[in-house]
N, C-alpha and C positions, 0 to 999 in steps of 0.2 A: 573736399568733393565736390569744392568751386570749380575749380582747374582740373577734375575729371571731364562731369556737364559739359565744360565749355570743349574739350580736344573731339567726346562723342558727337558734340553737336556741329562741330568744321569734316564730321566722315559722315556728316547724313545723308544715307541712301548708299555707302559701305558695308558691308557686313562684316560686323567687328566681333572679338574673340571677348565675351564678355567674363572668362575667367580672369581673360588676361588684366583686364579694364580693372576689376574688383580686387586684385592681386599691384598693383601698378597703386590706390589708396590707402591698402590697407600696410601696402612696405611702406612706404615714406608716411603712416601716422606712425609708426613702431620704431621708425627712424629716427624721426626728428625727438620723437619722444625719449628712445635711447642719448642716442649720437650727436642730435640738434645737426642732423642728414641729411636729405631725400635720400632714399636707393634707386628712385627712380628718375633721372632728373636729365634732360635732351645737356648732348657737350659735355659731360662731368663725367671723367674716367676715374674719380676713382669712386665715383656710386655705382659708373657699371660694372669696374673689380669684383668692386662689395659683392651686388647682385648673383653674379656668375660664381664667384665663390661659396653662396649662403643655394646658389640652384644644385649645385655639385654637393652640395652638403647632407641637404635635400634630395635627392637620389640616391646617393653611395646610403645614406640610414637608413633605405627602405628597402634592398637588398635583403634575400632572404640570402642565409649562409650556413651551411647544414653545421660546419664546426663550430656554431651556438650552441646545439641544440644536440647534438653528440660531440662531447666535449674529446673523442678522445682522436676524432678525425683533424679536427682543427691541428694537433699538435705533431699530427703526421704528414702535414701541410695542406687542409683542405679550410682550409681559415678566411677564405672569401678573398679580394680585392684587402687587404692588411696592407701589403704598398703604398698602396693609393688612397688608406684612410690616413696614413700618418706624412704620404705629403699633404694631402688636404690641409691636417691638421697642422702642419707646420704653416702654410700660407694664410687661415684662417688665424692665428698664434700672429705673424708678423703682423698683420692688420690692426687685428683687435690691443695690438701693443704699442704699434703707432697710433690710434685712436687716446689711449691712456698717455699716455707718454704729453701730444699734445695737448688735452687737456687738463696738467694734474694741475697747474696752477689755477685756475680756472678756479675749484671745488673747492675753496676758500674765498673766494670773491659773496659779495651778497645773495642773498636771496630769492633775489628776481630771476625768472624764468630761466632757473635750472634742465636742466635735460636729466635721464636716468643717472650716468653717466657722473658729471659730479655730486650728483648722491653720492652712489655709490663711494665716491673717491670721501665723502667725509663721513660716510661711517668707518673707512677704514685709518683713516685719523684722527679723528674725534672718539674713540673709543672709551667706554663707563669705567676701564681699569679689570674691566675685570678678569682681563688673559684674556678676553675672543675678541678678534680683531681679522679681517675680510685683507685675506693676500689678494694679489694679482689675477693668481689661477682661480681662486672666487670670482672676480668682479668678469673673471674674462667673458669664464662658464656660462654668469647669468647674465651677461649681455646678453650671446649666442642664445639661450633658453627662450628669455623673452621674443628676437629674431623671428628665431624660428619656429615657435608653439604659436607665436603670437601674428602670424602673416596666415600660411596652406591653412590652419583650419578654419581661421575666418570667412577668409575668398571661396574656398568651398563650397561654403554651407550657404552663400551669397548665389552660388551658382548653381545649389540645386533648389534653393530658392525659386529662382526664374525658369529653372526646366522646370517644378512640375507647375507654378502657373502659367508658363503660356499652352504644357498640355488638357492644364482645365481655366478656355480661360473664364468659366464663368465667377469662376476664384481670381481670378485679374480683376476682372469687373469691380467686385467690392473691396476688395484694397485701393482703384480704383477711385470709389465711390467715397469712402473713408479718408485717404487723404486731401478730394475736394472740400467734405464737410469740413474738417479739420483744418486743411491750410490754404485751402483755396487754389486757383491759378492764377495768382498777382503775385508769390513770391515765391522762393524755393524752401523745400525743406531744412530745417531747422533741428538741433538737437532736443528745446525745445518741445516740441508736440512730437514727441516718440510718447509722452507716455498714456497722450489721448490715444495714442494709434491702438488702438484691444483684441480690433481684431487682422492685424500687421505681426501684431506679439503674437497671436496665435499662431496662423501661416509660417513665421521664425521653431515654433514649439512643433510643430509639428512637422518642419523639418527636419531639427535635430532627433526627433524620434523616427523617422524613416531613414532619416542620413548623417547617422553619430558620426562624425566628422574621422575618431580615432575611435572603431568600431571592438578595438580590443583594447585600449585604452591603452596607457601606457603599465610594465608591468611593475607588477608586487612583489613584498618579500612576506612570505611568513617570520618573523620571531625567529627567535635560537632553538626555542623552546614547539614542543608539535602542539598542538592544536586540536581539537573537535569541534565545533558547528554543526547545526543543525543533521546531525547524528555523522557527519565527512570528516574525517580524518586529515588533514592536514602535516604534510611529516616538518620537520623543521627545515628551515632554510630554502623554503622550496618558491618559486617565479609561482607568484598567482595571476590571472589574464582572465579579465571580466569583459565575458562577452557582453557588452552592452546592445552589439548589434542583433542579438537572438533576444536580452529579451525587453526591446523594444517592441521587436510581431507576435509576442508570446501571443496565443487566442487564449492562456487563461485571464493574461493581465489588460489586454482591452478589446473592443469591439471593432471588425472589419480592420485584422493588424494591414496588413496588409494594401487598405485605400487609405490614399490621402486626403484626411478631412481635418483642416482645420478647426472645422467647426463643435466638433470632438471638445476644443480647450475656450470654448468663448464664455460658454456658459458653466464652466467647471475647468479654470486656470488653474495648468500645476506647478510646484515652484522647481527652481529649472537650480537654485541651490546646491541638490542630496539630501536631499531630503524626502523626497518622494524617490524610492529606490526602481519604478519601475521605469525612467527615462533620468539615467546621469551623466550628458554627456557631459560634461565638464567633471565629472568624482564627486565625490563625495568626502565629509572627512576633516581632516587636518590636510589631510592629502587633495584637498580639494585644488583644482586650477583657481590661482590666482589671480588669473586675469579675466574671473568669468566677470563679472562685472563690461569691465572693456568691454574683452569678446561680443560681449549679446548688446553693448551698443554699438558697435561697429557694422556688425549683421544689422541690426535692425534699422540705422543710418542707411548704411548703402543700396540695401532693398529698397527700400518708403524713396528713397535718394531717384533709384532709379527705375521704378515704378510711375512716381508720380511727376519724371522731365522728361517721360519718353514715350510715346506707344512698341513695342516692342513687336517685330511680327519676325517668323521665318524663311528662310528663301525659298521664290519656286520653289513649286512643285512637293516641298514639304508638310505632310497635314500632320498640325499639331499631337492626337493618341494616336500619330505611330513612332513618334522624336525617341529615336534610341537614348536606355537610360541606361546602359552599360555598367558598369564598375570597372574600376582601376586602382590598385591599391599601393597607394607613394606613401608618403611618414603619416598620410591622411585619407581616403576615399573622392578619387577622384573620377569624374566622369573618362567614363573610357574613348567616347566620341566626344572634344571638345567643344561646348556652347558656342553656338556662330548666330545671329542676330542680325537685321534689320531695323538700329535708331528713328524714330522718327517724332521728329519731336511735339506736345505739348504747350508746353508754357508761350508767352509771351517774346519777342527773342531778345528783345534787349537785356535776359536774365541770362541769356547766353552768352549773347555777346561782349557783358560789360567783365566779364573775367577773362573776356582774351588776354 
C-alpha cells in the first residue's frame, strides 16, 4: 500500500483509474502470500506473463455459454470457447508447475517467512498417515482459487465504495473526519487503526450490501436425495444459485433498500460472517469464503488509505450526482465505466516521498 500511495502521488494532476490501482494492491498482496511474487512489478517478465494469464482466466470464466445450461447443445458443438479454455488451462498449468518445482526444496526449510505454496508442500509431504494427501493437481487448484478469488472481488468492492463516496460528498467528509480523528494527518493509515474506524466499516458493509461482488454467489449443488425447504421442493443434484443481490435490495428486509446509507449500520452493525442472511457477500455455513477475514481487511485498509491520503475529484465537467453507476457482469460485478479520478495529496509530502 505504501508503494501504491507513492505511485499515485507521482501521478498527481493526472486522472487515474481507481480500479487499476486497487488491483495492483490486491494482486501483489495475494501474490506475495501465495507465491512470494509481486504479480504487478515493472520490468519483471514472469510477473507480466502471469498477470496476463490471470486476466485471460477471469475473462474466459465470466463468459456465458449456452451449452452449460442446455447440455444437449454442448454435445452438438455449442460448448463455447472450449479450445480456448483448454489452451488457457495448459498455460496456467505449466506456469504453476514451474513455481511448484522451483520451490519444492524450500518446503522443508525452517518455519520462518513461509509462503502459502511452501505450507501446501508441507501438508503434502507430512501427511498424518491416514491415507489423505494433497496431490499436485490439488495444490495448483488451490493456488488458482486463492489468486482468482482473492483479487478481483476485493478490487471491485473498493472501486464501488469510492464511487458511492464520490456521489455522496457528505459521506466522504464523514469518513475523512473519522480518519483525521483516529489517525491524524502526520502518519499513514495502519492496520492497527482499522478496529477504531467504525464509520468506515459501515461504509464497507453498505457497499457489500448494495454492490455484492458475486451477485449470484458461486453455484452450489443439492444432495443426491431431494429436499423440501420452506415448502419448496429441491430436486436431487440441482444447481442452486443464491441471489444475494436481490435479497440485499428486498424492501421486506431493508428500509430504503436502493439508497446508499452507511448510517443504517452505525448503531446497528451486522456481522458479515454469514449469520445474518439478509447480507451474505461471503456466503454462509461451511461453504463460506475461507478468505473472509483477509478480504474484509484488504478492502477496509485500501479504502481507508485512499481516502486519508488524497482528496479525490471527478474530471472537469462531471457532477458527482450524475456519475454513471451502470454495472457489467464478469466474474464479479464491475463498473461498466471505470472510475477515473484526480488525486490531490492531503498529507505532508515526506509521507509520500520517503516511499519512492
